[in-house]
N, C-alpha and C positions, 0 to 999 in steps of 0.2 A: 287136193287143195292144200296149199301151204298154210301152216298154222303160225299164228303170231307167237313169238317166244314169250313165255311167262316170266315177267321180271318182278320179283318181290321187293317191295320198298319197306324197309324197316328203319326206324330211327335208332342210330347207333352212337349218338353223342350224349347219352344220358348223364355221364359223369361230368362232362363240361357244363351242361345245362344246370346240373345240381350245384356246381361251384359258382356259376354266374348268379343263380337264384340266391344262394347264401350271401354272396358279397353284395349284390344289389339290394337285397331286402334290408340288410343292416345299414348299408350305405345311404339309402334313401331315408330310412326312418330315424336313425340316431342323430346325424347332423341336422336333420329337419327339426327334430324335437329340441336339440340344443339351441339352434338359432331362434326358434320360436320362444323358448324359455328365456333366453337372454333378452329378447325383444320386450319381454314383459318386465325386465328389471333395469335395463340400461337403454339410453337413447344415443347409441354410438355404433354406426355400422362398422367403424374401424375395429372396435373391440370384438364385435360379433364375428367379423371376418377372420380376425387373428385367432380367436378361440375355435372357430369352425375349422380353419385350415389345420390347426394343431390337432384337433380331434380326428380329422380325416387322415392325417399322416399316422398318428398313433393307432387309430382304429384299423387302418389298412395293414400296418405292420403286424398288429396282434392277430387280425383275422387271417392274413396270409401265412403267418407262422403257425397258427392253429391248423390251417389246411395242410401245410407241409408235414407237420408232426403226425396228423391223422393219417396221411398217406404213407408215411414211414411206418407207422404202427400197423397198418393193413398189410404192408409188405413183410414186416417181421413176423406177424401172426401167420401169414400164409406159409412162409419158409419154415416156421416152427412146426406147423401142422403137417407140412409135406414130409419133413424128416420123420415125424412120428408115423405117418402112413408107410414110409419106406421101411422103417423098423418092423412094423407089424406085418407087412407083406413078407419080409425076410424070415421072421421068427414065429409068426402066428398065421401062416398062410391059410390053413383050413378055416380058421375063424373068419378071416377076411373074405374067403370064398363064400362062406355062408351069408355074410352080410351083402355081398353082391347079388346072390340069389334072391334074398329078401327084397332088395331094391328093384330088381327086374320083375319080380312077381307083382309089385305095385303097379307096373305098367301092363299087366295082363299076361306076361309070359309064364309058361308052365315051368316046373322044376327041370324037366328034361330039356326044354328049349334053353333055359338059363344056363344049364351045365355046359353046353357047347361054348357059350360066350365066356363063361367063367374060366374054362380051361384055356381058351385063347388068350385071355387077359393075363392069366397066371404065367404064360410063356413070355410075356412082355412086361416086366416089372414097372417100367416107367409109365407105360400106358395104363397099367393097373392103378398106380398111384394117382395119375391124372384123373382117372375115372372116379376114384374114391373122393378126391378133393371136390370134384364137381357135383357128384350125385349123392354122396353121403353127407358131406359137410356144407355143400352149397357155396363153395369158395371158387372164385376165378382168380387166376394169377394176375396180380397187378402189373401194369406196364412199367418198364424200368424207370421212366422219367415221370411217372404219374404223380409222385409226391411234389416235385418241383413245379410241375404244370398246375397242379391243384392250388398250391400256395400262391403262385403268380396270378392265376385266374381270379381267385377269391379277392386277393389284395387289389388287383386292377379294377374289378367290378365294384369294390367298395369305394374306391376313389371316384370312379365315374358317377356312381349313385350319389355320393356325398356332395359333389360339386353342383348338382342340380338345384337343391334347395338353397345353397349358399350363393349362387350366381347373382340373384337380385341384390343382395347386400354388397356385392363387389361392384355392381354397375350403378346402383342408385344411392344418393346421399342420405335420403330420409329413411330412418328405421321403420316408421309406420308404413310408408309406401312399399318398402322392400319386403316387409312381412306379408302384405297382401299379395304381392307378386309371387313370393316364395310359396305361400299356401296354394295359390292357384296352379302354379307350374308343377309343384310337387304332387298335388292331388291328381293331376292329369298323368304325370309320370308314373305314379303308383298304380293308377288304373290300367295304363298301357302295359306296364311291367307285369301286373297281376294277370292280365288277359293272355299275354305271351306265355307266362309261366304255366297257366292252366292249359293252354294249347299243347305245350311240349310235354307236360307231365301227365296228360290224359284226363285231367279234371275238367269240369265245365268252365270254359274261359271266363264267362261273365260272373259266375259265382266267385271264382278265384280273384277276379279284378275287384269286385266289391269288398271281399274280405281283406285283401291287401290294402285297399284304400282306407277301410275302416280302422284297421290296426294302426297304420301310419298316422292317420289324422288324429286318432284318439291319443296316441303317444305324444304328439306335438301339443295338443290341447291341454293335456294334463301338465306337461312341462311349462307351458305358458302361464297357466293359472297358478301353479305353485310358485313360480318365479315372481309373478305379480303380487301374490299374497305375502311372500317373504319380503319383497322389496317395498311393500306398503303402497 
């Protein structure tokens, strides 16, 4: 009887999701809080839209640049550690072999079983270094364009998230009406975003949705009441 091939499905876009989460979380929250805060101080959608767009541009650049630099830092750290492992394999081979044996023993292999693997790795220095990077240091080699992709993804997600709470102020002439629509739209967007984030990150989706909603709404409420208090 023919067997159905087993196909494993694993989620392999964790880095992209992480970048979207970072960008969207701040993009939804910060411009939302800014617009709500300004609504408590001024009665002009033009001012709020101008300030909001300026913040979105500045925020997306700052967030994108931060993501790019973080990606570059990861790549430089990996390269530095890889060179150190190559040096140790060349000059401290016995010590490195003992470390591999210890690692394999944590997976239940005996010293005799581990020795065969260690000797095989020692004959292939590059594979030896790759093994140590992965299993001793827990480091994966970053993709060549990872830093640029991370910066672009975070910056783009920030812009997308930031335009959501600002859209009512662009379309409606009344600040009071625009604020109500902005609150409603953004709360829904925060809930949906939190649910999707929870789904992809392995957390409980509804818990993630409520937490995201609560944090964003609280930030906007604090900004609004502080602006109203200062503005009298």
